[in-house]
C-alpha positions as a Python dict, from the first residue, in 0.01 Angstrom:
ca = {
    (1, 'M'): (0, 0, 0),
    (2, 'K'): (284, 238, 88),
    (3, 'R'): (444, 166, -249),
    (4, 'V'): (123, 254, -432),
    (5, 'I'): (89, 582, -240),
    (6, 'A'): (457, 665, -296),
    (7, 'A'): (425, 584, -667),
    (8, 'A'): (109, 797, -692),
    (9, 'L'): (280, 1090, -517),
    (10, 'F'): (582, 1056, -742),
    (11, 'L'): (359, 1050, -1051),
    (12, 'I'): (168, 1360, -934),
    (13, 'L'): (496, 1543, -872),
    (14, 'C'): (632, 1444, -1213),
    (15, 'I'): (318, 1561, -1391),
    (16, 'G'): (261, 1876, -1189),
    (17, 'F'): (617, 2004, -1143),
    (18, 'P'): (714, 2086, -1505),
    (19, 'T'): (402, 2300, -1559),
    (20, 'P'): (494, 2577, -1313),
    (21, 'L'): (849, 2575, -1449),
    (22, 'Q'): (724, 2625, -1803),
    (23, 'A'): (496, 2907, -1693),
    (24, 'R'): (786, 3085, -1521),
    (25, 'E'): (1009, 3056, -1827),
    (26, 'K'): (758, 3235, -2051),
    (27, 'N'): (861, 3587, -2137),
    (28, 'P'): (598, 3849, -2063),
    (29, 'V'): (431, 4014, -2360),
    (30, 'P'): (597, 4350, -2415),
    (31, 'D'): (384, 4664, -2395),
    (32, 'M'): (314, 4770, -2753),
    (33, 'S'): (19, 4997, -2675),
    (34, 'N'): (210, 5310, -2783),
    (35, 'M'): (345, 5153, -3102),
    (36, 'N'): (95, 5294, -3348),
    (37, 'H'): (318, 5295, -3656),
    (38, 'I'): (414, 4947, -3775),
    (39, 'F'): (645, 4849, -4060),
    (40, 'L'): (556, 4503, -4191),
    (41, 'G'): (851, 4336, -4362),
    (42, 'W'): (852, 4116, -4670),
    (43, 'V'): (817, 3739, -4637),
    (44, 'D'): (1120, 3640, -4843),
    (45, 'I'): (1087, 3284, -4967),
    (46, 'S'): (1382, 3170, -5176),
    (47, 'L'): (1336, 3188, -5551),
    (48, 'D'): (1569, 2890, -5584),
    (49, 'A'): (1293, 2655, -5466),
    (50, 'Y'): (1082, 2706, -5779),
    (51, 'R'): (1162, 2370, -5939),
    (52, 'Y'): (1140, 2181, -5611),
    (53, 'L'): (787, 2318, -5569),
    (54, 'G'): (682, 2243, -5926),
    (55, 'Y'): (710, 2582, -6097),
    (56, 'G'): (849, 2603, -6450),
    (57, 'T'): (1037, 2930, -6407),
    (58, 'R'): (1173, 3153, -6133),
    (59, 'E'): (952, 3431, -6265),
    (60, 'D'): (635, 3225, -6209),
    (61, 'W'): (744, 3150, -5852),
    (62, 'A'): (845, 3515, -5794),
    (63, 'K'): (494, 3625, -5898),
    (64, 'V'): (339, 3380, -5649),
    (65, 'I'): (562, 3515, -5370),
    (66, 'K'): (475, 3874, -5459),
    (67, 'D'): (101, 3805, -5480),
    (68, 'E'): (103, 3619, -5146),
    (69, 'N'): (295, 3903, -4978),
    (70, 'I'): (46, 4159, -5107),
    (71, 'G'): (-250, 3953, -4983),
    (72, 'F'): (-81, 3902, -4645),
    (73, 'Q'): (-5, 4272, -4614),
    (74, 'E'): (-363, 4371, -4697),
    (75, 'D'): (-502, 4123, -4443),
    (76, 'F'): (-260, 4246, -4176),
    (77, 'Q'): (-350, 4610, -4241),
    (78, 'T'): (-722, 4542, -4199),
    (79, 'R'): (-665, 4373, -3862),
    (80, 'M'): (-451, 4648, -3707),
    (81, 'H'): (-736, 4882, -3617),
    (82, 'G'): (-624, 5230, -3515),
    (83, 'R'): (-264, 5174, -3622),
    (84, 'T'): (-78, 5290, -3928),
    (85, 'V'): (80, 5000, -4112),
    (86, 'V'): (348, 5060, -4375),
    (87, 'V'): (442, 4755, -4581),
    (88, 'A'): (758, 4653, -4760),
    (89, 'K'): (734, 4685, -5138),
    (90, 'D'): (977, 4400, -5196),
    (91, 'K'): (1242, 4193, -5016),
    (92, 'D'): (1495, 4477, -5028),
    (93, 'D'): (1262, 4738, -4875),
    (94, 'V'): (1357, 4790, -4511),
    (95, 'N'): (1280, 5161, -4489),
    (96, 'T'): (1147, 5166, -4134),
    (97, 'A'): (1183, 5544, -4083),
    (98, 'G'): (895, 5700, -3891),
    (99, 'N'): (771, 5369, -3747),
    (100, 'D'): (766, 5238, -3391),
    (101, 'L'): (762, 4864, -3456),
    (102, 'Y'): (926, 4654, -3728),
    (103, 'I'): (792, 4306, -3793),
    (104, 'K'): (1073, 4122, -3967),
    (105, 'F'): (1042, 3772, -4112),
    (106, 'T'): (1330, 3527, -4137),
    (107, 'D'): (1379, 3159, -4217),
    (108, 'A'): (1079, 3155, -4451),
    (109, 'T'): (1062, 2836, -4656),
    (110, 'V'): (792, 2617, -4805),
    (111, 'D'): (836, 2240, -4804),
    (112, 'K'): (693, 1979, -5044),
    (113, 'G'): (393, 1936, -4813),
    (114, 'Y'): (317, 2304, -4879),
    (115, 'R'): (390, 2386, -4515),
    (116, 'L'): (524, 2732, -4448),
    (117, 'H'): (816, 2755, -4204),
    (118, 'I'): (874, 3108, -4073),
    (119, 'T'): (1004, 3317, -3784),
    (120, 'A'): (862, 3660, -3702),
    (121, 'H'): (1065, 3914, -3505),
    (122, 'L'): (909, 4220, -3338),
    (123, 'I'): (1169, 4495, -3321),
    (124, 'D'): (1127, 4816, -3122),
    (125, 'L'): (1268, 5075, -3360),
    (126, 'K'): (1334, 5332, -3086),
    (127, 'T'): (1578, 5100, -2911),
    (128, 'N'): (1655, 4875, -3210),
    (129, 'T'): (1601, 4566, -2993),
    (130, 'E'): (1389, 4259, -3045),
    (131, 'I'): (1102, 4272, -2797),
    (132, 'G'): (920, 3959, -2906),
    (133, 'S'): (911, 3683, -3162),
    (134, 'I'): (720, 3392, -3298),
    (135, 'P'): (1009, 3150, -3350),
    (136, 'N'): (1025, 2849, -3580),
    (137, 'L'): (658, 2852, -3669),
    (138, 'V'): (571, 2552, -3886),
    (139, 'L'): (221, 2574, -4026),
    (140, 'N'): (10, 2276, -4114),
    (141, 'G'): (-28, 2292, -4487),
    (142, 'H'): (-371, 2240, -4635),
    (143, 'L'): (-552, 2067, -4917),
    (144, 'C'): (-498, 2345, -5167),
    (145, 'S'): (-271, 2479, -5435),
    (146, 'L'): (65, 2608, -5319),
    (147, 'S'): (-36, 2972, -5340),
    (148, 'G'): (-362, 2896, -5157),
    (149, 'C'): (-167, 2718, -4882),
    (150, 'I'): (71, 3009, -4840),
    (151, 'A'): (-226, 3248, -4815),
    (152, 'K'): (-389, 3034, -4544),
    (153, 'D'): (-64, 2999, -4353),
    (154, 'L'): (9, 3371, -4371),
    (155, 'G'): (-345, 3425, -4239),
    (156, 'V'): (-247, 3217, -3936),
    (157, 'V'): (69, 3430, -3895),
    (158, 'T'): (-145, 3746, -3911),
    (159, 'G'): (-373, 3609, -3639),
    (160, 'K'): (-79, 3525, -3413),
    (161, 'L'): (77, 3869, -3465),
    (162, 'E'): (-258, 4039, -3406),
    (163, 'K'): (-304, 3847, -3082),
    (164, 'L'): (50, 3926, -2968),
    (165, 'I'): (23, 4298, -3050),
    (166, 'S'): (-330, 4352, -2921),
    (167, 'H'): (-267, 4141, -2606),
    (168, 'S'): (-7, 4394, -2498),
    (169, 'E'): (-280, 4657, -2468),
    (170, 'K'): (-473, 4465, -2202),
}
């Protein structure tokens, strides 16, 4: 009987102990309530993957990337109520002047399962420091064309960014 009780206590401790540790390790959401001017960076997916993903030319793949970025930017702008959002015109556009927050994307790739892999960095432009991130986000992929999948996945990224930014106001 003592062994059963000891085993039960040990099991409860093993299950319950890691949870408070994980909660303590979480970084608090930075206060972004005064960041009303946002620069949204370009999601730069390598043009070299065009054949791997089934596109005939780099130009066809470049058009898909451009169209998906424009759709993502428009969706993001509609969700950031009361904030001014300036968007990158292309992968080389990093003109963040006059903005408070820079959302920079790195490590953006698409695999054969049409899953988008991406990291988003939130950079306070007054201090030029990263104040938050959504690291190593791997999205599910969907039953869709590649461009449709990217659009859905970027919609998920927009939702996560919206939640992160608007949560800081509460």
